[in-house]
C-alpha positions in Angstrom: 154.6 -21.7 268.5 157.1 -19.8 269.5 159.3 -21.4 266.6 156.8 -19.4 264.3 156.8 -16.0 265.2 160.9 -16.6 265.2 160.3 -17.4 262.0 158.2 -14.9 260.8 159.9 -11.9 262.2 163.5 -13.1 260.4 161.0 -13.0 257.5 160.4 -9.3 258.1 164.1 -8.5 258.9 164.8 -10.4 255.2 162.3 -7.9 253.7 163.4 -5.6 255.2 167.0 -6.4 253.7 165.4 -6.6 250.1 163.3 -3.8 250.5 166.4 -1.7 251.2 168.5 -3.6 248.7 166.0 -2.8 245.9 166.4 0.8 247.0 170.3 1.4 246.5 170.0 -0.2 243.0 166.5 2.3 242.4 168.8 5.3 243.6 172.2 4.6 241.4 170.6 3.9 238.4 168.4 7.3 239.2 171.5 8.7 239.2 173.0 7.2 236.3 170.7 8.0 234.0 170.2 12.1 235.7 174.4 12.9 235.8 174.6 12.6 232.1 171.9 14.8 232.0 172.9 17.4 234.3 176.2 17.3 233.0 174.3 18.0 229.1 172.6 20.6 230.5 175.2 22.5 232.6 177.2 22.2 228.4 174.0 23.8 227.2 174.0 26.5 229.2 177.6 27.2 229.1 176.9 27.4 225.3 173.4 29.6 225.3 175.2 32.0 228.5 177.3 34.3 226.3 175.1 34.9 223.4 172.0 35.7 225.3 174.2 38.5 227.8 176.2 39.8 224.2 
């Protein structure tokens, strides 16, 4: 009975590690997608700002 509880605890710890790993991968993927979009929007703003003010 004791080994059953220890095994269940180990599984929950591993599931936490897997969840953290998935979150890190998702964050990296989002950064990889959003950063180029943000840089492109900054270039567009720089191009349109003088025309809008002038």
